[in-house]
VMD Tcl script that builds the backbone (N, CA, C; Angstrom):
set m [mol new atoms 303]
animate dup $m
set s [atomselect $m all]
$s set {name element resname resid chain x y z} {
  {N N UNK 1 A 0.751 -1.149 0.026}
  {CA C UNK 1 A -0.004 -0.012 0.011}
  {C C UNK 1 A 0.903 1.282 0.007}
  {N N UNK 2 A 2.147 1.162 0.358}
  {CA C UNK 2 A 2.926 2.332 0.470}
  {C C UNK 2 A 3.371 2.876 -0.884}
  {N N UNK 3 A 3.255 2.041 -1.956}
  {CA C UNK 3 A 3.804 2.429 -3.225}
  {C C UNK 3 A 5.312 2.109 -3.405}
  {N N UNK 4 A 5.841 1.480 -2.337}
  {CA C UNK 4 A 7.281 1.079 -2.399}
  {C C UNK 4 A 7.410 -0.419 -2.576}
  {N N UNK 5 A 8.478 -0.835 -3.219}
  {CA C UNK 5 A 8.720 -2.288 -3.227}
  {C C UNK 5 A 8.859 -2.815 -1.781}
  {N N UNK 6 A 8.480 -4.058 -1.626}
  {CA C UNK 6 A 8.589 -4.648 -0.281}
  {C C UNK 6 A 9.906 -4.468 0.441}
  {N N UNK 7 A 11.034 -4.544 -0.369}
  {CA C UNK 7 A 12.319 -4.398 0.270}
  {C C UNK 7 A 12.675 -2.915 0.595}
  {N N UNK 8 A 11.796 -1.996 0.214}
  {CA C UNK 8 A 12.052 -0.604 0.598}
  {C C UNK 8 A 11.200 -0.135 1.791}
  {N N UNK 9 A 10.528 -1.113 2.411}
  {CA C UNK 9 A 9.766 -0.794 3.668}
  {C C UNK 9 A 10.642 -1.267 4.829}
  {N N UNK 10 A 10.773 -0.347 5.828}
  {CA C UNK 10 A 11.631 -0.699 6.961}
  {C C UNK 10 A 10.801 -0.607 8.236}
  {N N UNK 11 A 11.080 -1.543 9.182}
  {CA C UNK 11 A 10.470 -1.527 10.507}
  {C C UNK 11 A 11.550 -1.336 11.561}
  {N N UNK 12 A 11.348 -0.351 12.404}
  {CA C UNK 12 A 12.247 -0.073 13.473}
  {C C UNK 12 A 11.527 -0.194 14.846}
  {N N UNK 13 A 12.122 -0.765 15.765}
  {CA C UNK 13 A 11.670 -0.845 17.124}
  {C C UNK 13 A 12.755 -0.277 18.006}
  {N N UNK 14 A 12.299 0.621 19.002}
  {CA C UNK 14 A 13.356 1.143 19.882}
  {C C UNK 14 A 12.661 1.531 21.227}
  {N N UNK 15 A 13.526 1.707 22.250}
  {CA C UNK 15 A 13.037 2.188 23.494}
  {C C UNK 15 A 13.670 3.492 23.737}
  {N N UNK 16 A 12.817 4.535 24.139}
  {CA C UNK 16 A 13.255 5.852 24.394}
  {C C UNK 16 A 12.705 6.217 25.780}
  {N N UNK 17 A 13.671 6.129 26.744}
  {CA C UNK 17 A 13.227 6.397 28.117}
  {C C UNK 17 A 12.179 5.362 28.516}
  {N N UNK 18 A 10.982 5.855 28.964}
  {CA C UNK 18 A 9.955 4.970 29.502}
  {C C UNK 18 A 8.983 4.693 28.312}
  {N N UNK 19 A 9.337 4.894 27.040}
  {CA C UNK 19 A 8.413 4.638 25.974}
  {C C UNK 19 A 9.032 3.641 24.976}
  {N N UNK 20 A 8.173 2.915 24.388}
  {CA C UNK 20 A 8.495 2.042 23.241}
  {C C UNK 20 A 8.044 2.682 21.983}
  {N N UNK 21 A 8.908 2.578 20.929}
  {CA C UNK 21 A 8.528 3.230 19.626}
  {C C UNK 21 A 8.598 2.245 18.571}
  {N N UNK 22 A 7.568 2.229 17.729}
  {CA C UNK 22 A 7.500 1.370 16.536}
  {C C UNK 22 A 7.425 2.305 15.331}
  {N N UNK 23 A 8.348 2.171 14.402}
  {CA C UNK 23 A 8.258 3.035 13.226}
  {C C UNK 23 A 8.198 2.190 11.929}
  {N N UNK 24 A 7.444 2.564 11.040}
  {CA C UNK 24 A 7.309 1.931 9.665}
  {C C UNK 24 A 7.697 3.053 8.692}
  {N N UNK 25 A 8.716 2.797 7.920}
  {CA C UNK 25 A 9.191 3.801 6.918}
  {C C UNK 25 A 9.193 3.212 5.537}
  {N N UNK 26 A 8.793 4.034 4.601}
  {CA C UNK 26 A 8.822 3.592 3.209}
  {C C UNK 26 A 9.454 4.653 2.347}
  {N N UNK 27 A 9.606 4.308 1.066}
  {CA C UNK 27 A 10.077 5.307 0.110}
  {C C UNK 27 A 9.070 5.498 -1.007}
  {N N UNK 28 A 7.804 5.386 -0.673}
  {CA C UNK 28 A 6.749 5.679 -1.650}
  {C C UNK 28 A 6.621 7.151 -1.912}
  {N N UNK 29 A 5.441 7.538 -2.424}
  {CA C UNK 29 A 5.252 8.955 -2.740}
  {C C UNK 29 A 4.982 9.906 -1.523}
  {N N UNK 30 A 4.823 9.319 -0.377}
  {CA C UNK 30 A 4.438 10.176 0.792}
  {C C UNK 30 A 3.042 10.628 0.684}
  {N N UNK 31 A 2.649 11.648 1.488}
  {CA C UNK 31 A 1.260 12.191 1.535}
  {C C UNK 31 A 1.427 13.628 1.378}
  {N N UNK 32 A 0.397 14.264 0.747}
  {CA C UNK 32 A 0.315 15.682 0.695}
  {C C UNK 32 A -0.055 16.213 2.094}
  {N N UNK 33 A 0.117 17.459 2.364}
  {CA C UNK 33 A -0.125 18.072 3.614}
  {C C UNK 33 A -1.669 17.936 3.937}
  {N N UNK 34 A -2.479 17.998 2.883}
  {CA C UNK 34 A -3.974 17.839 3.120}
  {C C UNK 34 A -4.327 16.436 3.533}
  {N N UNK 35 A -3.667 15.464 2.924}
  {CA C UNK 35 A -3.911 14.042 3.304}
  {C C UNK 35 A -3.384 13.764 4.640}
  {N N UNK 36 A -2.197 14.274 5.004}
  {CA C UNK 36 A -1.596 14.027 6.320}
  {C C UNK 36 A -2.536 14.625 7.434}
  {N N UNK 37 A -3.204 15.714 7.181}
  {CA C UNK 37 A -4.035 16.370 8.137}
  {C C UNK 37 A -5.314 15.508 8.398}
  {N N UNK 38 A -5.721 14.646 7.415}
  {CA C UNK 38 A -6.933 13.972 7.532}
  {C C UNK 38 A -6.731 12.455 7.746}
  {N N UNK 39 A -5.537 11.920 7.538}
  {CA C UNK 39 A -5.291 10.496 7.374}
  {C C UNK 39 A -5.683 9.631 8.606}
  {N N UNK 40 A -5.744 10.223 9.785}
  {CA C UNK 40 A -6.051 9.452 10.994}
  {C C UNK 40 A -7.550 9.455 11.307}
  {N N UNK 41 A -8.344 10.134 10.505}
  {CA C UNK 41 A -9.782 10.150 10.659}
  {C C UNK 41 A -10.425 8.934 10.121}
  {N N UNK 42 A -11.434 8.426 10.778}
  {CA C UNK 42 A -12.211 7.233 10.239}
  {C C UNK 42 A -12.825 7.576 8.889}
  {N N UNK 43 A -12.735 6.583 7.998}
  {CA C UNK 43 A -13.347 6.625 6.655}
  {C C UNK 43 A -12.682 7.590 5.709}
  {N N UNK 44 A -11.538 8.129 6.112}
  {CA C UNK 44 A -10.781 8.990 5.140}
  {C C UNK 44 A -9.702 8.144 4.529}
  {N N UNK 45 A -9.883 7.838 3.238}
  {CA C UNK 45 A -8.996 6.898 2.556}
  {C C UNK 45 A -7.841 7.669 2.046}
  {N N UNK 46 A -6.620 7.181 2.343}
  {CA C UNK 46 A -5.339 7.805 1.834}
  {C C UNK 46 A -4.973 7.149 0.501}
  {N N UNK 47 A -5.644 6.122 0.110}
  {CA C UNK 47 A -5.302 5.353 -1.092}
  {C C UNK 47 A -5.835 6.125 -2.394}
  {N N UNK 48 A -5.055 6.099 -3.390}
  {CA C UNK 48 A -5.481 6.618 -4.671}
  {C C UNK 48 A -6.107 5.523 -5.412}
  {N N UNK 49 A -7.416 5.602 -5.769}
  {CA C UNK 49 A -8.093 4.628 -6.563}
  {C C UNK 49 A -7.845 4.879 -8.026}
  {N N UNK 50 A -7.005 4.045 -8.653}
  {CA C UNK 50 A -6.739 4.218 -10.025}
  {C C UNK 50 A -7.412 3.088 -10.834}
  {N N UNK 51 A -7.080 3.089 -12.146}
  {CA C UNK 51 A -7.676 2.034 -12.954}
  {C C UNK 51 A -7.304 0.614 -12.490}
  {N N UNK 52 A -8.274 -0.189 -12.272}
  {CA C UNK 52 A -8.057 -1.583 -11.818}
  {C C UNK 52 A -7.785 -1.757 -10.312}
  {N N UNK 53 A -7.894 -0.671 -9.583}
  {CA C UNK 53 A -7.666 -0.704 -8.122}
  {C C UNK 53 A -8.817 -0.210 -7.418}
  {N N UNK 54 A -8.956 -0.708 -6.164}
  {CA C UNK 54 A -10.018 -0.191 -5.316}
  {C C UNK 54 A -9.435 0.802 -4.302}
  {N N UNK 55 A -10.194 1.749 -3.936}
  {CA C UNK 55 A -9.770 2.635 -2.851}
  {C C UNK 55 A -9.915 1.891 -1.507}
  {N N UNK 56 A -9.399 2.491 -0.470}
  {CA C UNK 56 A -9.444 1.842 0.822}
  {C C UNK 56 A -10.772 2.249 1.558}
  {N N UNK 57 A -10.951 1.679 2.693}
  {CA C UNK 57 A -12.126 2.050 3.533}
  {C C UNK 57 A -11.840 3.196 4.429}
  {N N UNK 58 A -10.574 3.519 4.627}
  {CA C UNK 58 A -10.212 4.545 5.498}
  {C C UNK 58 A -10.262 4.269 6.985}
  {N N UNK 59 A -10.158 2.963 7.261}
  {CA C UNK 59 A -10.194 2.522 8.636}
  {C C UNK 59 A -8.830 2.099 9.223}
  {N N UNK 60 A -7.892 1.720 8.404}
  {CA C UNK 60 A -6.644 1.217 8.913}
  {C C UNK 60 A -5.912 2.145 9.853}
  {N N UNK 61 A -5.477 3.328 9.388}
  {CA C UNK 61 A -4.772 4.288 10.229}
  {C C UNK 61 A -5.631 4.758 11.389}
  {N N UNK 62 A -6.936 4.909 11.169}
  {CA C UNK 62 A -7.893 5.343 12.292}
  {C C UNK 62 A -7.857 4.278 13.385}
  {N N UNK 63 A -7.937 3.024 13.004}
  {CA C UNK 63 A -7.888 1.932 14.014}
  {C C UNK 63 A -6.547 1.932 14.745}
  {N N UNK 64 A -5.422 2.068 14.103}
  {CA C UNK 64 A -4.131 2.177 14.700}
  {C C UNK 64 A -4.123 3.335 15.757}
  {N N UNK 65 A -4.690 4.464 15.342}
  {CA C UNK 65 A -4.737 5.577 16.347}
  {C C UNK 65 A -5.531 5.263 17.539}
  {N N UNK 66 A -6.695 4.650 17.358}
  {CA C UNK 66 A -7.588 4.312 18.448}
  {C C UNK 66 A -6.919 3.263 19.338}
  {N N UNK 67 A -6.280 2.262 18.818}
  {CA C UNK 67 A -5.598 1.278 19.575}
  {C C UNK 67 A -4.414 1.917 20.388}
  {N N UNK 68 A -3.632 2.752 19.708}
  {CA C UNK 68 A -2.490 3.459 20.374}
  {C C UNK 68 A -2.996 4.310 21.567}
  {N N UNK 69 A -4.060 5.077 21.305}
  {CA C UNK 69 A -4.625 5.925 22.292}
  {C C UNK 69 A -5.256 5.146 23.443}
  {N N UNK 70 A -5.845 4.003 23.198}
  {CA C UNK 70 A -6.392 3.136 24.240}
  {C C UNK 70 A -5.329 2.614 25.172}
  {N N UNK 71 A -4.075 2.571 24.743}
  {CA C UNK 71 A -2.968 2.172 25.541}
  {C C UNK 71 A -2.119 3.331 25.925}
  {N N UNK 72 A -2.723 4.540 26.010}
  {CA C UNK 72 A -1.933 5.772 26.405}
  {C C UNK 72 A -0.811 6.154 25.517}
  {N N UNK 73 A -0.976 5.815 24.258}
  {CA C UNK 73 A 0.102 6.045 23.289}
  {C C UNK 73 A -0.397 7.044 22.245}
  {N N UNK 74 A 0.447 7.239 21.199}
  {CA C UNK 74 A 0.147 8.121 20.164}
  {C C UNK 74 A 0.678 7.625 18.794}
  {N N UNK 75 A 0.179 8.167 17.759}
  {CA C UNK 75 A 0.679 7.910 16.435}
  {C C UNK 75 A 1.073 9.186 15.699}
  {N N UNK 76 A 2.092 9.261 14.862}
  {CA C UNK 76 A 2.480 10.413 14.155}
  {C C UNK 76 A 2.805 9.909 12.754}
  {N N UNK 77 A 2.404 10.796 11.740}
  {CA C UNK 77 A 2.737 10.490 10.388}
  {C C UNK 77 A 3.552 11.733 9.857}
  {N N UNK 78 A 4.629 11.400 9.230}
  {CA C UNK 78 A 5.536 12.436 8.684}
  {C C UNK 78 A 6.072 12.008 7.302}
  {N N UNK 79 A 6.215 12.903 6.411}
  {CA C UNK 79 A 6.907 12.648 5.128}
  {C C UNK 79 A 8.389 12.676 5.451}
  {N N UNK 80 A 9.092 11.812 4.738}
  {CA C UNK 80 A 10.534 11.635 4.944}
  {C C UNK 80 A 11.320 12.504 3.896}
  {N N UNK 81 A 12.450 12.999 4.366}
  {CA C UNK 81 A 13.399 13.677 3.400}
  {C C UNK 81 A 13.731 12.654 2.337}
  {N N UNK 82 A 13.762 13.007 1.118}
  {CA C UNK 82 A 14.129 12.115 0.011}
  {C C UNK 82 A 12.940 11.288 -0.418}
  {N N UNK 83 A 11.700 11.473 0.117}
  {CA C UNK 83 A 10.506 10.770 -0.326}
  {C C UNK 83 A 10.189 9.610 0.631}
  {N N UNK 84 A 8.893 9.385 0.719}
  {CA C UNK 84 A 8.342 8.372 1.596}
  {C C UNK 84 A 7.683 8.896 2.816}
  {N N UNK 85 A 7.165 7.934 3.588}
  {CA C UNK 85 A 6.418 8.251 4.820}
  {C C UNK 85 A 7.038 7.541 5.985}
  {N N UNK 86 A 6.914 8.163 7.136}
  {CA C UNK 86 A 7.233 7.526 8.433}
  {C C UNK 86 A 5.975 7.533 9.292}
  {N N UNK 87 A 5.598 6.334 9.729}
  {CA C UNK 87 A 4.503 6.160 10.707}
  {C C UNK 87 A 5.156 5.735 12.004}
  {N N UNK 88 A 5.020 6.550 13.064}
  {CA C UNK 88 A 5.671 6.308 14.346}
  {C C UNK 88 A 4.566 6.115 15.332}
  {N N UNK 89 A 4.539 4.967 16.075}
  {CA C UNK 89 A 3.656 4.674 17.156}
  {C C UNK 89 A 4.440 4.649 18.451}
  {N N UNK 90 A 4.132 5.444 19.435}
  {CA C UNK 90 A 4.770 5.475 20.665}
  {C C UNK 90 A 3.852 5.015 21.739}
  {N N UNK 91 A 4.306 4.104 22.575}
  {CA C UNK 91 A 3.495 3.534 23.670}
  {C C UNK 91 A 4.293 3.588 24.918}
  {N N UNK 92 A 3.609 3.804 26.073}
  {CA C UNK 92 A 4.330 3.751 27.367}
  {C C UNK 92 A 4.820 2.354 27.632}
  {N N UNK 93 A 6.000 2.260 28.231}
  {CA C UNK 93 A 6.553 0.916 28.522}
  {C C UNK 93 A 5.728 0.337 29.732}
  {N N UNK 94 A 5.298 -0.884 29.609}
  {CA C UNK 94 A 4.516 -1.489 30.729}
  {C C UNK 94 A 5.382 -1.506 32.006}
  {N N UNK 95 A 4.721 -1.164 33.110}
  {CA C UNK 95 A 5.400 -1.217 34.410}
  {C C UNK 95 A 5.221 -2.606 35.005}
  {N N UNK 96 A 6.260 -3.121 35.696}
  {CA C UNK 96 A 6.084 -4.424 36.335}
  {C C UNK 96 A 5.016 -4.428 37.339}
  {N N UNK 97 A 4.285 -5.505 37.395}
  {CA C UNK 97 A 3.168 -5.633 38.396}
  {C C UNK 97 A 3.745 -6.142 39.708}
  {N N UNK 98 A 3.454 -5.404 40.785}
  {CA C UNK 98 A 3.949 -5.804 42.102}
  {C C UNK 98 A 3.268 -7.084 42.506}
  {N N UNK 99 A 4.029 -8.008 43.105}
  {CA C UNK 99 A 3.458 -9.247 43.635}
  {C C UNK 99 A 2.808 -9.012 44.942}
  {N N UNK 100 A 1.666 -9.632 45.156}
  {CA C UNK 100 A 0.947 -9.565 46.425}
  {C C UNK 100 A 1.253 -10.819 47.225}
  {N N UNK 101 A 1.761 -10.590 48.437}
  {CA C UNK 101 A 2.139 -11.705 49.363}
  {C C UNK 101 A 0.948 -12.307 49.975}
}
mol reanalyze $m
mol bondsrecalc $m
mol representation Tube
mol addrep $m
């Protein structure tokens, strides 16, 4: 869906302080500023429906946002220098559960 070949999509996992970060990066066409502003809204499809293809339902990124926020996290979309898109999901790191004696 990114418009990139499969080997041009990168997944990064990292820990930054008390947060876990998941990033998906591609080298596709990226998104216009207008699409970036709307992309996390339900039923807003970021896919371009061309000949022989179907547009999307507009639920994928909205669901990711809802899930991240349900876990006290957040999602950010940014165009990359040199082309492509970065989707970053940040979640608080789970705290150990204290044992009850």
